[in-house]
N, C-alpha and C positions, 0 to 999 in steps of 0.2 A: 245266740248259741252260748251255752254255758261253758265255763273253763274246764278243761280236761283235768287239771291238777289245781288243788286249792293252794293259795299263797301261804297260809299259815303252815300247812304241812311241808311246804317247800322250805320255809325258813327254819323249821324245827328239824328237817332232815329225818323225818320219821320213817319207820318201816313201810307205812302205807305209801309215803312219797316214793320210796325206792321201788316198791312193787308196781306203782303206777308208771314209773319211768320204764321199767322192764317191759311192761305191757305195751307202752307206746313205741318203744324201740323195736319190738318184735313186729308190731303193726306196720311200721315204716319199712322194715326189711321186706315184708311181704309185698307192700305196695311197690317198692323198687323192682322186685322180681317180676311182678305182673306188667309194670310199665316197660321194662326191658324187653319182655316178650312181645308186647304190642309194637314197640319200635322195630324189632327185628322182622316181624311179619309185615309191617307196613313197608319196610325197605324192600323185602322180597316182592311184595305186591307192585311197588313202583317199578322195580327192575323188570318184572314180568310184563307190566303194562308198556314199558318202553320197548321191550322186545316185540310185543304185539303191534305197537305203532310202527316199528321199523318194518316188520313183516307185511303189515297192511300197506305201507308205502311202497314196498317192493311189489306187492300184488297190484297196486294201482299202476305202477310203471309197466308191468307186464301187460296190463290192459291197454295202456297207451300204445305199446308195440302191436298189440292185436288190432287196434283201430287203424294203424297204417296199412294193415292187410286189406282193409275195406276202403282204401282211398279212392277206388274207382266207383264204389257204391256210396254215393254221397249221403243218402238217407240213413243207411245203417251207421256210417261213420259219425254223422251228426248226433244221432241218439246215443251212440256208445260214448262219445266224448262228454255228453251232458251227464250221463250216469257216472262216469269216472270222476268228473268234477265233484259230484255230490259225495261220492265215497271219500275223496280227498278232504272235503270240508268236514265230514264226520270224523275223520282221522285227526284233523286239526283240533276239533273239540275235545277229543280224547286226550291229546297231548296237553291241552290246557288243564283238564281234570287231574292228570298225573302231577302237573306242576303245582296245582293247588294242594294236593295231598302232601307233597313234599314241604310246601310252605306252612301248612297248618299242623298236621300230625307230627311229622318228624321234628320240625323246628320248635314248636311249642312244648311238646313233651320232653324233648332233649333239654330245653332250657329249664323245665321244671325239675328235671333230675339233676342236672349238672350246674345249674345256676345261670345268671344272666350272661349273654354274649356281648354285652356292651363293651366298648373300648376302655382301656385302662385310664384314659383321661376324663371319663365321664364323671359327673357329680355323684352318681349312685355309687360308683366304685370307690370314690374318695370317702364317702360316708361309711361304706362297709369297712374300709381300712381303719377308720377311727373308732369303729364299734358303735356308732350312733344309729345305724340302720342295718337290719338283717333281712335277707331275702328268705321268703318262705319256701325254699327248695330243699331237696333231700341232701344235697351236698353241704349246704350251710348248717343243716341240722347235725350232720355227722361231724362237722368241725366243732360245733358247740358242745357236742357230746364228748369230744376229745378233750376240750378245755375243762369241762365239768369233771371228768374222771381224774384228770391230773390234779385239780385243786382239791378234789375229794381225798386223794391220797395224801396231799400236803396237810389237810386238816386232821386226818387221822394221826399223822406223825406229830403234829403240834400238840394234840391232845395227849398223846403218849408221853411226850417229853414233859409236859406240864404236870402230869400225874406223878412223875418220877422225881420231881424237884425236892431236895431235902429241906428240913426245917431249919437246920443250922446254917443254911446259906441263903439268906434273904435276898441278896442281890440276884443270884441265879434264878431264884423262884420268881422274882419280879420280871426278869427278862423273858422267861418262858411264858409268863402270864401275858405280857405285851404281844409276843409272837402269836399266841393263840388267838388273842382278840383280833389282830390284823388278818390272820388266816381265815377266821370264822367270817369276818366281814366280806372278805374277797370271795369265799365260798358261796355266801348267800347271794352276792351280786351275780356270780357266774351261774348259779343254779336258777336264779330268776331269768337270766338270758336264755338258758337252755330250755326252760319251760315255755318262754316266749316263742322260741323257734319251733318247738313241738306244736304249740297251739296254732301258730300261724300256718304251719304245714298242713295240719289236720283240717283247717278251715279252707285253705287255698286249693287243696286237692280236688275238692268237689267242683268248683267252677272251672278249674283248669281242664279237667277231663271232659266235662260236659261242654264247655265252650269250644274246645278243640274239635270234638266230634261234631258239634253243631256247624262249625265253619266248613268242615269237610262235606257235611250233608248239603249245605248250601251250594257248594261247588258241584256236587252230584246233581242237585236240582237244576242248576244252570246248564250243566251238560245235557241233561235230558230235554230241557226246554229248547235249547238250541237245535238239537237233533229233530225235535218235534216240529219246530218252526220251519226247518229246512224241508222236511218231508211234506209239511202242509203246503209250502210254496210249490213243491214239485208234484203235488197230487194231480193237477190237470195234465201234466206231462206224462205221469204214470198211466193215467187212464187212456190217453191217446196212444201211448206206446203199447199198452195191452191190446188195444184194438188192432194195431198194426201187426203185432205178433200173431194174433188169431188169424189175420188175413194171410200172413206168411205161412202159417201152418196149413191153411187150406190150399194154398198154392203148391206147397210141398206134397200134400196128399194127392192133389190132382196130377202132379207130375209123376208121382209114384204109380198112380193108377194107369196113366197113359203108357208107362214103361213096363207094364205087366206082360205085354205081348212083344217084348223086345226081341225075343229069340226068333220070332217069325221073320224078321228082316234078314236073317242070315241067308236064306235061300235066294233073296233078290239082291244081295250085296253087289254082285257082279253086273247087274243090269246098268246099261249106259243109255242116257237120254240122247237120241240122235241129234246132231246139230241142226239148227234152223237153216232152211234152204232160202237164204236171202242173197240175191245177186250182188248187193252193194255192201251191206254190213258184214264184216268178217265174222265167222262163227267162233265160238269159244268152246274149247275141249280141254279136259285135264284128266290125269290119271297116271298110274304107274306103268312104266315100260322098262324092259331090259335094254341097255345100250352097250353095244360092242365098242371097246376102246380101239384107238388107232395105233397102239404100240405093237411091238412084235409078238406079245403074248396073246393078243386078241381076247382079252378077258371080258366078261359080261357083268355089268353093274346095274342094279335096279335103282331107278331115279323117278322122281315125280315130274312129269312133263306137262306143260301148259301151252296151248295154242291160242294166241290172242293178239289182236292188233297187228296182224300180218307178220308175227314172229313165232318162232318155236324155241321155247326156253325150258330149262330143267333145273332142279336143285336136289340136294340130298334130303333124306327124310328127317335127319336131325343133325345138329352141329353147325349148320350154315344158314345164314339169313339171306345172303345174296344169291341171286339166280344166275345161271350161266346161259348165255345166248348161243344156241346151236345154229340157228339161221335167222338173220336179221330181216331179210326181205323174201317173202314167199314167192314174189313174182319171178325170182330167178330159180325156183326149185320145181322139182317134179317128184311124184311118189309112185311107187309100184310095189306089188306084192312079190315076195321071194319064195319060189317053190323049191329051189335047190337048197342043199345043205342039210345038216343034221337037225337043226332046231325047227320047230313048228311055229306057225303064226308070226312069221317074220315079214317085215316090209322095209323098203329102202327109200331114203330121202336123198335126192340127187340135187346138187348145185353145180355151177360151172367149175368150182375149184375142188370140191370134195364130195364124198358121199357118207351117209350115216346109216348103219344097220341097226334096226330097232325090232323088238319082239314084244308082242302082246301076250296076255294070259289065256286068251281063248279066241276062237274064230269070230265070235260076235264082236269082241273088243277090236280085233284086227280090222274088220270091215268098218266099224265106227271110226277108227282112227284114219283109215285111208279115205273114207268119205269126207271127214272133217278137213283133212289136208287138201283134198281136191277142191272143196268148196272155198277154203281159205285162199288158195292160189287164185281161183276164179274171181273171188271178191276183191282181192288186191289188184288184179289186172283191170277189173271193171272200174274200180275207184281211180286208178291211174288214168284210164281213158276219159273218165268224166272230168278230171282235172285238166287234162290236155285240151279237151273240147271247150273248156271255159277260158282258155288262153292263159293258164297258169303254168308256172314252172313246176316240174315234178319234185323239186327240192322243197319238201314241207316237213313240218315237225313230226309227221306220223309215219314216214317211210324213208328208207335209205336206198334210193334207186341207183342203178348203174348207168342209166341212159338219160338222166335228167338234163344233161348238157351234152348235146351231140357235137362232134367236131365242127359242124357247120354253124353252130351257135343258135340253131332254131330251138325255141322253147315251146313250140306248139301254138296253134292258132285256132280260131273258131272253125268248126267243121259242121257240115250239114248233118242233121240227125242227132248231134250230141246234145247234152243237157243245156238248157238255156239259163240255168241258175247262175247269177253273177257272183264271183268270188268276193270275199270281204276285203276291205282296204288293208287290214293287217296281214292277210295271207299274200296279197300282191306285194306289200312292202318287204315281207320276208323273202319272197321269191327274188325280188330285185337285189336284196342284200347278198344272197348266195351267188347270184350271177356276177355281181360286182367283185366279190372276193375272188372268184375264179379268174377274173380278168386282170388281176394284179400280176405283173410280170413274173412268170415262172410258176404261178399257182395252178395252171391248168394241168400240170403233171406232178406226180409225187416228188417231194423234195429230195428223197433219199435214193429211190430206185428208178425214177422216171416213168412210172406207170401212169397211164392216161386216166383222166376223170377221177381224181382223188375225192373221197367222201369223208375224210377225217382231217383233223387239224390239231396241232400242238399250240395252244394259245399263249404259252409263255415264250415260245420261240418264234411264233408268227409264221408258221409254215403249214402247208397242206400235205396230207399223207394218204397213201392207199391203205386198205384194210390190213394187209400183211405187215407193212411197216408200222402202222399204229399199234399193233399187238406188241412189237418189240419195244416201242416207246413206252407203253404201259409198264412193261417189265423193268424199265430203268428206274421207276419210282417218280413220284410227283415233284421231287426236288430237282430232277433233270427235265422232265417233260410232263405237261398236263394235257391229256388227250381228250378231245371232244368230237362229237359227230357233227358234221356240217348240216345234217338234215334232221337228226333226232333230238338234239339238245336245244335248250333255250339259250340264247346269246344276249349278254348285256351290251348296251351301246358302247361302253368304254372298251370292252374286249374287241368289238368290231373295229374300233379305231386303231387299237394296237395291231391287229391283223393287217389293216390297210396301210399302216406305216412301214411294215416290213415286207413280207413276201418271200417266196422261195429264191428268187434271183439275188436279193440283197443278203439273205442269210447264207446262201451257198458261197457268195463272194467272201464271206468271213470264215465259215467253217470248212470250205474246200479251197482255200487260197493257196495251199502249198501241199499238193498231193504227190507223193513219190510215184515213179512210173511202175514200180513193181507191186503196187497195192491193187487188190482185187476189189472192184467196186460192186455194189449191189445193182442188180438188174431186175426187171419185172418178173422174170421166170427163174431167178436164181434160187439156190437152196436156202433153207432157213438158217443154217449155221453161217453162211456167207453174209446173209442180210444182217443177222444179229451182230457179227463181228464188225461189219462196216459201220453200223449205227453206233456201237459202243466206242469204236475208235474215233468217230466223228464228234460225238457230243459228250461222252463221259471222259475219255482221255484227251480229247481235243488235239489230236496229233497233227491235223492238217491246217491249224490256225497259224497264220504268219505272225511271228512274235515281234514285239518291239525290240529294237536293238539300237542303243545310243552309245557307240564306242567313245571312251574317254579321250582318245586321240583326236576325235573330231570336234572336241569342245575346247581345245587348246589354242595356241597362237596360230593365226592364219596369215602371218606376215612374212613367212619364210621366202616365198617366191611367187610370181604371178601365176605359176602353174598349180599352186596349191588351191584346192577347191574350197570355197567359202560356203559352209553349210549354215542351215537355219539356227539362230540362237533363241528364237521364240516359237511358241506353239499356241494354238487356240482351237476352239470348236465352233463350227459354223451353225447358226441357228437354222432349224429346219423350216423350209417354206416350199409350198407347191404352187402358189399363184404368183404372177409377176409382181414385182415391186414397183411403186411409182417413182422411187428415187433410190439410186445406188451410189455410194461414195466411191466404189471401186468397180472396174469391170472385172468379170469373173469368167473363168473357163475351167470346166471339170477336166482334171488331168489324170492320165495314167502314167505319163512320163515326167510329171512334175515340172510343167512350164511355170514360170513366174510372171506376175503382172505387177505394174507399178501404180503410183498414185495418179498418173496421167491417163491411165486406162489402156496404154499401149504395152504390148509384150516387150519385156526388156531384152537387151542383147545378151546372148550367152557367151560373148567374147571374154575370155579370161575367167569365166565362172563355169565350172563343170559340176555335174551332178555327182556328189560323192557317195561313198558307201552308205552313209546314213540316209541320203535321199533315195538311193536305190532300195534300201531295206524297208523304209517307212512309206515313202510316197508312191511306190508301186501299188499300194493299196488304193483301190478305186474310190475309197472314202476320204482320201487325203488330197490337198492342194496346197501349193506354195504361194504365198502372197508376199511381195517384196516392197520395200520402201528405200529409195535412194538416200544415202546419208553422206554428208560431207565428212572430211577427215576429223574435224574437231568433235563430231558426234560419234565417230567410230574409232575408238582407241586401238582397234585391232590392226589398223593400217599404219605403215611407216610413212615417212615424209616422201620417200621415193615413189610411193603409190598414189600420191595426192592427185595427180592428173587423171587417174583412172577411177571412174565412179564404181563403187562396189556396193552391192545391195545387201542389206540385212534381211534375210528371208524369214518369213513367219510360216511355220508349218500348220496349215489349217485342216482339221479333221472334219469330214462331212461335206459331200458335194451337194449341189442344188439338185433336188429331185425334179424330174419332168412332171408337169401337170398332167394328171390323168382325168380324162373326161368320164366321170362316173356319175351315176344318178344322185340326185340331191338328198336321198334318204340316208346317205352316209356322208357326214361332213368330214372332208379330208384336209381342210385348210388349217395348217398349224398356226397361222396368225390368229385365227378366231379361237383356237384351242387354248392359247395362252393369253396372258393379260399384261405382262410387263416387259419393258426393254425392247420393243419391236422396232425402235428406230435404229438399233445397231444390228449389224450383220453378224458379228462375232462376239463371243464371250471374251472377257479380258485376257490378254496375252500373258504367258508365263515363260520362265526360262526353260530351255530345252533340257537342262539337267534335272528338272522336276517332273519330266515325263515318265509316268508309270501307269499301269492299268487302274489303280485306285483313283488317282487324280484325274485320269481321263474319264472315268465313269462319273466323277463328281462334276466335272465341267460339262459333260454331255447331258447330265440331268438338268443343269441350269439352262442349257440350250434347247431343252426338250427335243433332242436329236436321238431318236430311237435306234437308227442304224449304228451310230457311234456308241451308244450305250450297250448295244448287243456286242459290238466289237470289244469293248472293255470287259464285259462279262466273259466272253470267249477267251480273253487273255488272262483270266483268273482274278479279276477285280473282286475285292471284298465288298459285298453289299452293305455291310455294317461299318465300313471304314469311317473314321471320324477325322475331320480336317482340323488339326490343332491350331492352324493359322486362322481359322474361321469359326470360332466359338464351338469347336468340337461337333460341327454339324455333319450329318450323313448325306449321301446322295438323295435320299427321300426328302430331306429338308430343302435341298436345292430345287428338286422338282416342284415343291410347294411354292417356292419363291418365283419360279417360272410361270406359275399359273396353269400349267398343263395338266389336264386330267389323264391323258394317255400316258405321259411319262410316269406319273404316280402309279397308275394301274400296271404298267410294265414292271416297275420295281417290286410292287406287291405280289404280282404273279410269280416273280422269280425269287421270292423269299425274303424281301426286305422287312425288317422289324418295324411294325406300324407304330409302336409306342416308344421309339428311341428318343432320348432327351439330349439336348445340347447342353453347353456349359451353363446356360441360364435356366435349365430345367424345362425348356419348352419342347413339347412334342410336335409332330407335324400337324396335329389337330389344333394346337395353340396357334401356330403360324398361319394356317389357312383361315382361322377365325379372325385373327388380327388383320390379315390382308383383305378380308371380305370375299374370299374365293368360295362361293357357295357350292359350286359343283364339286370342288375338292373336299369340302366338309361332308357333302353327301356321300362321296366315294369312300372316305375314311370311315364314316359311320356304317356303311354297308359292309365294310371289312371288319367290323366289330372293334373299332378304335376305342380305347378306354378314355372317356371324357372326365373321369374322376381323378386323374393324375394332376396334382398342382405343380406349378413351376416354383422357382426358388422364392418368389414372393408370396407363395401360397394361393395363387390365382388359378382357377379352373377355366376351361374354354367357355363355359356358359356365362361366367362373370365377364369375360372379355367380350362376348357377343352382345351382352346387355349394355356394356359400357360403350361399345361402338355403335349401338342402336341399329343393329342389322336384324330386321324382323325375320327374314328367311332363315338365317343361321340359328337364331334363338328358337324358332319353331322346330327346326330339325333336331337340335340338341335336346329339347324338352320331350319331343316325341320319342327319341331314342332312349332317354332315361325312363320314360313310361314303359317302353317296350322291354327294357331290362327288368323292371319291377314285375311285369306280368310274366316274364319267362321264369323268374325265380320265386314266384308265389307258390303257396302250398298246394294250389289246385293244379300245378304243373302245366300252366298255359305255355304254348309255344311262341307267344308273342302277339303283338297287336297288328291286325291287318291294316289299320290306318297308317301306321308307320311304314309298312311295306309298300302301300300304295303311294305314299308321298315320296319315298325314295325312288320308286320306279318312275314317277312323274318328273322328278328333278333330273334323273339320269337321261330320260328322253329329251328333256329341255336342254341339258348340257350337250347332247349330241346334235340336235337340230338347230338350236338357237342359243349358243353359249353366251352371246353378248348380252342376253337378257338377265343372266345371273351375275353380271358384274355391275355392282351398284356402288356409287359413292355415298357419302353421308347425307347428301341431299336428295337421294333417290327415294321412290315410293317404298322400297323395301325397308328403308330406315325410318320412314315416317317424317322426313325433314325437308321435302321439296321435290322438284322435278327429277325425273330419272336420267341417269347417265348411262348410255348403252355400252360404254367401254370401247375397246379398240375396234377400229373398222377393219 
């Protein structure tokens, strides 16, 4: 490329040189204007592109929300998710293109206009500062022009002064001549530099503009190639999806064609399919009926009624998911049409306790409902007769009968002419369970009103109830009473054990221990307000519970005189047993009047020792007994020297009497020795000072003794289920129940609201302790109640790590299955859990109920993989 300005013309500063400079300067000005416009438009393009990318990203997010709508349609959701992912990939490619535009066009052209953006410490910058290197950018050209114009003015000034120097002053003339020479030399150097900058800029502008645009086009080419490759990879998917869309359109058109005659169904909308006339299988009928309320206004409400499984239930059209049971057992009901009254098409459903007035929409609907009700009643009665003929108890999971246990105790036997089909073992076992529960003392009558043949139960209180009292218990809330049907609901083995440990007689001895004479009790035929008031005062307000009372005066000096009564200084809780023990360290007698017994096993003389107010207030409880030990004077500082000749007994107040062994069927294991695993050689939990007797500590001790009647007593006295014993590592009653090895004690506390994940001072939860102790049945119970196995203790150890360290294969299996079950419940597909885990938990629960000794393994047992099995306590 030729030089734009000749060097000779530059050195002579000719008019042609000046004209050429003006021409180049104008060209540079025009170039700068055009480049500024390009930069501005490029900036706007990048901003618009970023806005487009942001909006497309928001569009993709809205599509993700749309995909969640199709979460139940897996095929549509899968295809939609794949398309959204492709859109997001294209959007990512677009973001890369905009970034390349910013890096190429904006950065390069800005540097060409304003100079290098290198740091001040770079070698290039140092050379520029010394004048040995010039950048071919517009900014450096303008700086060179500034220096050139300045030196040009200086040269004109020097020339003018030199021309004006007088002849008669040679010295001045010489000075002006020297200044002119120096200025001309400087001007020529500066002019040459300026020409160099102009020439460099004119040559650089070509490759700068073209190279920048070429880089941007390469970025565009990459962008389109990436999009093309992505679409090419998705081409098979696009074809398959197109075929599926065509199929979907055909199905939509088919449905539209089928619904063209939709209005013809209006004339037959009220037609009702008559129920099947099957003498055994109950018919199913459903539809809208008007129901008259039982209040004083006798209003009519339209509800959706369903007749199925020997029940008549209804619900509202909207707003409620739960159904209301109008009649639980059709065998007790009858139905008849109502011809009197103002309303047409009415019929009445009668039961022993109440009646229901219902209205159909037409005569046809009326006859269909009456026919369905009559067939349902007949099918229920026929089913009951078939079960009686097979020798089964009527208490089954499908009906709630009022005569399944007659006063004589007959449960039906084989009859001539009845069905010869043999019942399954599971049904026989269930029938025996219900029979046994009703044989527990007091359970044959309602715990609150005394009504015969109760068919409901409160599982956290361990009592049976009639249907009227069960309704009041439901209204109290589950934190006071958890109600279940004895015949309709499924019962877990551990809940059956809790029910078997308590019963109406034991519970009423606690909750009805101190009833004033003026209190109106509930009776089978009492009014609803009396029944409700009695139950609330009994369980919510606990007005009839005999309170603990330990007067401070009874804990003082007992040496005043021989007539001063010596009261117990210690108290303890008896471990619960139902079977005879092979060895006893003390003879025992259940007391209502607080008799004391000594180490020799003989009753001690009451001479000089009277029952004081503390004994009267506490030991009148049928769950309390005094145990005494004779102490010499040196071991009993409460005696003076004058009393040394008289033996005085230091009494131990023991809560929990020995329960009589009940001859029940082996399908419910009632032995508390087999239910627990530790400390069975002792009869009592460690003794404590009487001054520490309070409901919280009583519950704590009773949990360690797996003594449910005493635990119930403590809860009735207001014990805090979450109380932490600061003297014992801040452990709760649930921790103590874990140490006792008792499944029923843990279940009782959990049913009554104990926190399952409470931690002691070492950070250990009940699941930690049960795992450490190898109590497989308790681990199974805690996992069934959704214990959190991811809580670490203070050392950061989780229960699964403990189980692996202890080499307990059963517990490791349970914990890993539970973890898998959690993952399946929280998966995107919305699974409700793993059936394998539920089956394993059910098997372990049954094994803990029938053969608990098999779940107690030492480290040498097969469950740990280290040797022969140890079957635990006998």
